[in-house]
N, C-alpha and C positions, 0 to 999 in steps of 0.2 A: 216500606217495613225489609229486614231482613229475611231469604226463604233460602230453604236450601232444601236439596233431592231426599226426594225419601227414593231408594231403589227395592224394594222390601216385596213389591208386586212382578221387579222383574225376574223372569226361571229360564233355564235352560234350555231354549227347542223353541223359546215365543222368537215370532217377527217383532221385526221393527226398524225406522225408519231414521236413517241417520243422515247429517249435513254434511256436504264435502268443505272442508275447511275454505280451499284453494277457489271452487268454482259454485258454492253457494250449494251447487248437482242436492238435491237427493237421492240415493238410493236406499234399496230394500237388503234386508241382512236378517239373517236369526244368531237371536246369543246365544254364543255355546261354554261364556260362566259369565259369574256375578259375581265378584271381592267385594272380602269383607277385609281385607289386609288395611292396614297403615296407611302402608307403600301405594293401596290403588286409591285414595280418595277422590284424588282428583279426575278420575280417569279407569274406575271399579268395572266398566261391562265390555265383554270382550265380545266382540263380533265376527260373523263370516258374510258377507255379500252376493245377495244368491247374482249365479252367471260369473261368478271371478271366480281365480284359484286365490288354494288356501294363504298365499303370500302378500296375499290384501289386507285378510283378517286381524284386528287390530284390538284395543283397549280405546273406547270411548268417555266420555265425559259426559254430563246432561246436558252442558251447552252444546253436543250437534245431536241429542238422542231427540228424537219425531214421536211419542206415542203417549199413550193414553193413561198407559203403566206407571207413568211417569209420576209420581204425586210432588207438589212443591208443596213445606208449610212453616210457617215463621217456627225456628228454636224456640224451647220453653227455658225458661233461668235455672236454675240450680232454687232456687227458693221456687217454684213454682211445681218443681218434683217433690221439693219436700209435703206439701198439702196436700 
Protein backbone atom coordinates (compact mmCIF):
# COMPACT_ATOMS: atom_id res chain seq x y z
CA UNK A 1 0.00 0.00 0.00
CA UNK A 2 1.03 3.54 -0.70
CA UNK A 3 2.31 5.48 2.30
CA UNK A 4 2.96 9.21 2.43
CA UNK A 5 5.20 11.12 4.85
CA UNK A 6 3.72 13.37 7.52
CA UNK A 7 6.13 16.10 8.65
CA UNK A 8 3.75 17.66 11.20
CA UNK A 9 5.95 16.56 14.14
CA UNK A 10 9.04 18.25 12.68
CA UNK A 11 9.83 21.54 14.39
CA UNK A 12 12.53 24.14 13.97
CA UNK A 13 15.47 23.41 16.28
CA UNK A 14 14.87 19.67 16.68
CA UNK A 15 17.62 17.17 15.93
CA UNK A 16 17.38 14.53 13.22
CA UNK A 17 19.60 12.17 11.25
CA UNK A 18 19.98 12.41 7.48
CA UNK A 19 21.43 9.85 5.10
CA UNK A 20 24.04 10.98 2.57
CA UNK A 21 22.97 9.98 -0.93
CA UNK A 22 26.45 9.16 -2.23
CA UNK A 23 27.90 7.18 0.68
CA UNK A 24 24.86 6.05 2.65
CA UNK A 25 26.49 7.48 5.78
CA UNK A 26 24.26 9.01 8.45
CA UNK A 27 24.83 12.56 9.69
CA UNK A 28 23.33 14.32 12.70
CA UNK A 29 21.68 17.61 11.94
CA UNK A 30 19.40 20.33 13.26
CA UNK A 31 16.13 21.25 11.55
CA UNK A 32 16.25 24.90 10.51
CA UNK A 33 12.94 25.10 8.68
CA UNK A 34 9.97 22.98 7.65
CA UNK A 35 8.12 24.17 4.57
CA UNK A 36 4.48 23.65 3.64
CA UNK A 37 4.97 25.21 0.21
CA UNK A 38 3.97 23.09 -2.78
CA UNK A 39 7.31 23.67 -4.50
CA UNK A 40 9.09 22.05 -1.49
CA UNK A 41 6.92 18.91 -1.34
CA UNK A 42 9.78 16.59 -2.40
CA UNK A 43 12.26 18.03 0.12
CA UNK A 44 10.42 20.08 2.76
CA UNK A 45 12.95 20.02 5.61
CA UNK A 46 15.93 22.42 5.64
CA UNK A 47 18.76 21.11 7.84
CA UNK A 48 22.15 22.15 9.19
CA UNK A 49 24.72 19.39 9.73
CA UNK A 50 26.43 19.44 13.14
CA UNK A 51 30.13 20.22 12.79
CA UNK A 52 29.85 21.53 9.22
CA UNK A 53 29.72 25.01 7.73
CA UNK A 54 26.38 26.46 6.63
CA UNK A 55 27.49 25.90 3.02
CA UNK A 56 26.35 22.30 3.53
CA UNK A 57 22.85 23.20 4.76
CA UNK A 58 20.26 21.72 2.43
CA UNK A 59 16.65 20.78 1.84
CA UNK A 60 15.99 17.06 2.36
CA UNK A 61 13.03 14.77 1.89
CA UNK A 62 11.54 11.80 3.68
CA UNK A 63 13.67 9.37 1.69
CA UNK A 64 16.80 10.61 3.51
CA UNK A 65 15.49 11.47 6.98
CA UNK A 66 15.85 8.97 9.81
CA UNK A 67 13.72 10.18 12.72
CA UNK A 68 10.92 8.90 14.92
CA UNK A 69 9.21 12.23 14.29
CA UNK A 70 8.64 11.24 10.65
CA UNK A 71 5.30 9.49 10.43
CA UNK A 72 4.16 7.44 7.45
CA UNK A 73 0.46 6.92 6.81
CA UNK A 74 -1.89 5.78 4.09
CA UNK A 75 -3.50 8.71 2.31
CA UNK A 76 -7.27 9.05 2.65
CA UNK A 77 -9.43 8.96 -0.43
CA UNK A 78 -11.79 11.89 -1.06
CA UNK A 79 -14.74 9.59 -0.26
CA UNK A 80 -13.14 8.79 3.14
CA UNK A 81 -12.89 12.47 4.02
CA UNK A 82 -16.59 13.05 3.39
CA UNK A 83 -17.67 10.38 5.91
